[in-house]
LODREN-914599 format. One record per residue: x, y, z of N, C-alpha, C, O in turn; residue in one letter. Coordinates in steps of 0.1 Angstrom, whole numbers, padded with zeros to 4 digits, always signed. Example, Ala and Ser with C-alpha at 12.3 -4.5 7.8 and 13.67 -1.06 7.14 Angstrom:
<pts>
+0132-0057+0078+0123-0045+0078+0132-0033+0078+0142-0033+0085A;+0128-0022+0071+0137-0011+0071+0129+0000+0079+0134+0011+0080S;
</pts>
This chain:
<pts>
+1140+1216+0950+1154+1219+0960+1153+1233+0960+1151+1239+0950M;+1154+1238+0973+1164+1247+0975+1177+1257+0979+1184+1257+0990L;+1177+1263+0970+1192+1273+0971+1197+1270+0985+1190+1273+0994C;+1209+1266+0987+1214+1266+1000+1217+1279+1007+1217+1284+1018I;+1219+1284+0994+1221+1302+1003+1215+1313+1001+1219+1322+1009R;+1203+1318+0990+1200+1326+0995+1179+1313+1000+1168+1317+1005C;+1181+1304+0998+1168+1298+1001+1158+1292+0994+1153+1281+0995K;+1155+1303+0983+1146+1299+0968+1147+1290+0960+1156+1287+0953K;+1132+1285+0962+1132+1272+0955+1130+1270+0941+1123+1262+0936A;+1140+1280+0932+1143+1277+0916+1153+1277+0912+1160+1287+0908D;+1158+1263+0913+1171+1257+0911+1166+1250+0897+1155+1247+0893T;+1181+1249+0891+1180+1240+0881+1191+1234+0879+1201+1240+0881K;+1192+1222+0874+1203+1210+0873+1214+1207+0859+1215+1200+0849V;+1220+1218+0865+1229+1220+0850+1241+1206+0849+1246+1205+0837V;+1244+1198+0856+1248+1184+0856+1244+1172+0863+1243+1174+0875D;+1243+1160+0859+1238+1149+0868+1250+1134+0864+1252+1128+0854S;+1252+1133+0869+1263+1118+0870+1254+1107+0880+1249+1110+0891R;+1255+1093+0873+1249+1084+0884+1260+1075+0885+1271+1076+0878D;+1258+1067+0893+1261+1058+0896+1253+1046+0899+1242+1045+0895D;+1259+1035+0905+1249+1020+0912+1243+1024+0920+1231+1020+0921E;+1248+1034+0930+1245+1040+0947+1236+1051+0945+1224+1052+0948K;+1245+1061+0938+1241+1076+0941+1238+1087+0927+1243+1087+0916T;+1230+1094+0932+1231+1102+0918+1243+1116+0922+1243+1117+0934I;+1250+1123+0919+1254+1135+0921+1245+1146+0910+1241+1145+0898R;+1245+1154+0916+1238+1162+0904+1242+1181+0910+1239+1184+0922R;+1248+1188+0900+1252+1199+0902+1237+1208+0899+1228+1203+0891R;+1236+1221+0906+1228+1222+0909+1227+1239+0905+1238+1243+0905R;+1219+1250+0901+1221+1262+0901+1205+1273+0907+1193+1272+0906E;+1212+1279+0914+1202+1292+0916+1198+1294+0907+1204+1288+0898C;+1188+1302+0902+1181+1312+0892+1180+1321+0897+1184+1331+0891L;+1177+1323+0908+1175+1337+0917+1191+1346+0915+1194+1354+0907S;+1198+1340+0926+1211+1340+0931+1223+1338+0920+1230+1348+0919C;+1226+1327+0911+1231+1321+0903+1241+1315+0910+1252+1315+0904K;+1242+1309+0924+1252+1300+0934+1251+1284+0927+1241+1280+0922F;+1260+1279+0928+1260+1268+0923+1266+1257+0936+1275+1258+0944R;+1256+1249+0934+1260+1237+0944+1257+1229+0941+1250+1230+0931F;+1259+1213+0946+1262+1200+0944+1251+1195+0956+1251+1201+0967T;+1242+1182+0953+1236+1176+0955+1236+1158+0953+1235+1152+0942T;+1237+1152+0965+1237+1138+0964+1226+1132+0966+1217+1138+0973Y;+1222+1118+0960+1210+1120+0959+1210+1098+0962+1214+1090+0954E;+1206+1096+0972+1208+1078+0977+1194+1074+0982+1188+1078+0993K;+1189+1065+0972+1182+1057+0976+1178+1054+0989+1187+1052+0997S;+1165+1053+0994+1156+1051+1007+1158+1042+1012+1155+1035+1002E;+1161+1031+1021+1163+1022+1022+1154+1017+1024+1148+1023+1033I;+1146+1003+1016+1129+0998+1025+1131+0996+1037+1142+0997+1043P;+1117+0992+1041+1118+0991+1057+1116+0976+1062+1104+0973+1065N;+1123+0969+1063+1122+0953+1062+1126+0946+1074+1134+0952+1081F;+1123+0937+1078+1125+0935+1092+1132+0915+1088+1128+0906+1082K;+1144+0919+1099+1149+0904+1098+1145+0890+1108+1140+0890+1119I;+1147+0884+1105+1136+0868+1113+1150+0866+1119+1160+0863+1111K;+1152+0867+1132+1166+0857+1135+1165+0842+1136+1158+0835+1130K;+1175+0840+1146+1175+0820+1143+1163+0819+1156+1156+0809+1155R;+1160+0825+1165+1152+0822+1173+1141+0824+1166+1133+0815+1168N;+1138+0833+1158+1127+0831+1154+1123+0849+1162+1112+0852+1166G;+1134+0860+1162+1125+0872+1165+1125+0880+1158+1136+0882+1152E;+1117+0887+1156+1117+0902+1143+1125+0912+1152+1124+0915+1164L;+1135+0918+1142+1141+0929+1144+1143+0933+1135+1146+0925+1126E;+1142+0951+1134+1143+0962+1122+1155+0961+1118+1165+0963+1125V;+1154+0958+1104+1166+0962+1094+1179+0970+1099+1178+0981+1094Y;+1193+0970+1107+1200+0978+1108+1216+0979+1100+1225+0972+1104D;+1216+0986+1093+1231+0985+1080+1241+0984+1091+1252+0980+1087R;+1241+0986+1103+1252+0994+1110+1255+0978+1116+1266+0974+1113L;+1249+0971+1122+1250+0956+1124+1260+0951+1117+1270+0948+1123K;+1258+0947+1101+1265+0946+1091+1281+0952+1089+1291+0945+1087I;+1280+0967+1089+1291+0975+1091+1300+0967+1103+1310+0960+1100H;+1295+0968+1114+1304+0966+1126+1309+0950+1129+1317+0948+1138R;+1301+0939+1119+1304+0932+1118+1317+0927+1107+1326+0919+1109G;+1314+0935+1097+1327+0936+1087+1336+0941+1092+1347+0935+1093I;+1336+0955+1099+1347+0963+1107+1355+0948+1114+1367+0944+1112I;+1347+0941+1123+1356+0930+1132+1364+0921+1120+1376+0918+1119K;+1356+0918+1114+1363+0908+1103+1374+0915+1095+1384+0908+1095S;+1375+0924+1090+1386+0932+1082+1396+0935+1094+1407+0936+1089L;+1398+0937+1108+1400+0940+1116+1417+0939+1115+1422+0928+1116E;+1425+0951+1113+1441+0950+1114+1440+0939+1098+1444+0927+1098K;+1434+0947+1084+1437+0939+1075+1434+0953+1062+1425+0961+1063R;+1443+0952+1052+1448+0965+1041+1433+0969+1036+1431+0969+1024P;+1423+0972+1046+1407+0980+1037+1407+0996+1043+1411+1001+1054F;+1404+1000+1034+1401+1019+1041+1390+1015+1044+1387+1004+1040S;+1381+1024+1051+1370+1028+1054+1366+1029+1042+1357+1021+1042E;+1366+1034+1031+1361+1041+1022+1357+1024+1010+1349+1023+1000E;+1367+1015+1016+1362+1003+1006+1354+0993+1017+1348+0983+1012K;+1353+0994+1035+1340+0992+1035+1331+0993+1039+1325+0986+1047I;+1328+1009+1033+1316+1010+1032+1308+1012+1017+1297+1015+1013V;+1319+1008+1011+1313+1005+0990+1312+0988+0998+1300+0985+0997A;+1318+0980+1003+1313+0963+1004+1298+0964+1009+1288+0959+1005L;+1298+0973+1021+1286+0976+1027+1270+0972+1021+1260+0964+1021V;+1276+0988+1012+1267+0992+1003+1260+0980+0995+1248+0978+0994D;+1276+0968+0988+1273+0960+0978+1264+0953+0987+1253+0951+0982D;+1265+0947+0998+1258+0937+1005+1241+0941+1010+1232+0934+1014I;+1241+0957+1005+1228+0962+1011+1215+0962+1000+1203+0964+1000E;+1224+0960+0990+1217+0960+0972+1213+0944+0972+1202+0940+0969Q;+1222+0937+0975+1217+0926+0971+1209+0919+0984+1204+0907+0984K;+1209+0924+0993+1194+0919+0998+1185+0929+0997+1174+0925+0997I;+1185+0941+0996+1172+0950+0991+1166+0939+0981+1154+0935+0980I;+1178+0935+0973+1171+0926+0956+1163+0913+0960+1155+0907+0952A;+1164+0910+0972+1158+0900+0978+1141+0900+0979+1135+0889+0981I;+1135+0915+0977+1123+0919+0977+1112+0915+0987+1100+0915+0984Q;+1117+0911+0999+1109+0908+1010+1109+0916+1020+1118+0924+1023Q;+1093+0912+1026+1095+0925+1037+1098+0916+1051+1097+0921+1062N;+1103+0902+1050+1107+0899+1058+1116+0889+1056+1110+0880+1050I;+1132+0886+1059+1144+0883+1052+1150+0872+1065+1153+0879+1074I;+1153+0863+1066+1160+0854+1073+1175+0861+1074+1182+0865+1065E;+1175+0861+1090+1191+0861+1089+1201+0852+1085+1213+0855+1089S;+1201+0842+1080+1210+0836+1081+1210+0836+1063+1217+0828+1057H;+1203+0843+1058+1206+0846+1042+1217+0858+1045+1229+0855+1041L;+1215+0868+1050+1219+0879+1050+1235+0874+1059+1243+0883+1059I;+1238+0865+1066+1249+0857+1067+1254+0853+1057+1266+0852+1058G;+1247+0848+1043+1254+0844+1035+1260+0850+1026+1271+0849+1021E;+1250+0860+1026+1251+0870+1015+1265+0875+1017+1274+0874+1009I;+1267+0884+1034+1281+0888+1037+1290+0881+1038+1300+0887+1041V;+1292+0863+1037+1304+0856+1038+1307+0856+1023+1318+0861+1020S;+1300+0853+1016+1302+0853+0998+1309+0867+0994+1318+0867+0986Q;+1306+0878+0999+1312+0890+0996+1328+0890+1005+1338+0896+1000Q;+1328+0883+1015+1338+0883+1022+1351+0876+1014+1363+0880+1014L;+1344+0865+1008+1349+0855+1008+1355+0860+0996+1367+0857+0995K;+1350+0868+0984+1359+0874+0975+1368+0881+0974+1374+0882+0963K;+1371+0891+0989+1376+0899+0989+1391+0899+0997+1402+0902+0992I;+1388+0893+1012+1397+0884+1015+1392+0873+1027+1381+0872+1033D;+1405+0865+1027+1401+0850+1030+1401+0856+1047+1391+0859+1053E;+1413+0857+1052+1410+0859+1064+1401+0862+1076+1400+0859+1088V;+1389+0876+1064+1384+0884+1076+1373+0870+1070+1369+0862+1078A;+1369+0868+1056+1356+0853+1058+1359+0842+1066+1351+0832+1070Y;+1370+0844+1068+1372+0827+1079+1371+0838+1097+1367+0831+1106L;+1372+0847+1100+1368+0852+1107+1354+0857+1110+1350+0858+1121R;+1347+0861+1098+1337+0859+1102+1327+0849+1100+1315+0853+1100F;+1330+0838+1097+1322+0825+1097+1328+0817+1116+1321+0811+1124M;+1337+0820+1117+1341+0817+1130+1331+0822+1140+1330+0815+1149S;+1323+0836+1140+1313+0840+1148+1295+0830+1139+1287+0822+1143V;+1298+0837+1127+1287+0835+1123+1281+0820+1118+1270+0818+1113Y;+1289+0810+1119+1284+0799+1120+1289+0792+1137+1289+0780+1137K;+1293+0798+1149+1296+0799+1165+1304+0781+1161+1298+0771+1162S;+1316+0784+1158+1326+0773+1157+1334+0775+1174+1340+0783+1181F;+1330+0762+1175+1332+0759+1191+1347+0748+1193+1350+0739+1202S;+1354+0751+1184+1371+0745+1183+1378+0751+1174+1375+0759+1165S;+1388+0747+1177+1397+0748+1167+1399+0740+1154+1405+0744+1143A;+1392+0729+1156+1389+0719+1148+1377+0723+1133+1378+0721+1121K;+1369+0730+1142+1355+0738+1128+1362+0748+1125+1356+0753+1116S;+1370+0755+1127+1381+0767+1123+1391+0761+1110+1393+0764+1099F;+1395+0751+1117+1404+0742+1107+1392+0738+1092+1393+0742+1080A;+1385+0732+1097+1375+0726+1085+1368+0737+1077+1364+0734+1066N;+1367+0747+1081+1362+0760+1075+1374+0763+1063+1373+0764+1050E;+1388+0766+1075+1399+0767+1065+1403+0758+1055+1404+0765+1045A;+1405+0746+1052+1408+0735+1043+1395+0736+1031+1395+0733+1019E;+1384+0741+1039+1373+0737+1025+1376+0747+1016+1376+0746+1004K;+1380+0763+1024+1384+0774+1018+1395+0771+1008+1392+0774+0996L;+1406+0765+1011+1416+0762+1000+1411+0752+0994+1421+0753+0986V;+1405+0741+0989+1402+0731+0981+1395+0739+0975+1399+0737+0964S;+1381+0753+0975+1375+0754+0966+1380+0763+0955+1377+0765+0943D;+1394+0770+0967+1401+0781+0961+1406+0772+0944+1403+0774+0932K;+1416+0760+0952+1421+0754+0939+1413+0741+0930+1418+0733+0923L;+1400+0744+0932+1387+0741+0921+1389+0751+0909+1392+0747+0898K;+1386+0768+0914+1389+0775+0905+1403+0782+0898+1402+0790+0889N;
</pts>
């Protein structure tokens, strides 16, 4: 690791903190004694998404992020919470450990996560994901959501 001040490669790790997604390391340059912090994040494996029409597309985290932002529009969620949600979803996708993942699996993961945190966002997502063509389809999904909630 190069020192960000003097650009020498002699640094040592003074402190390291780890959570599920990143590692925060406090470093000290052995040459100039400057201290700085680095954050390490796992690189996303290169995999493809198989769309409903059979097309293959490279995984794009931003597509999930945009879909969640649309679902959570005007809902009480900060950008930090949205990023954390996308991180959780991405970890679940990575855990599948396949080179080609069907888009419906990603849709299921996203819908499960949204269902846990916000019912309105879940219904918004499902209306697009399942291509609701009528208010009846929307109402049926809402009724199913309510009955599932009553069971738990």
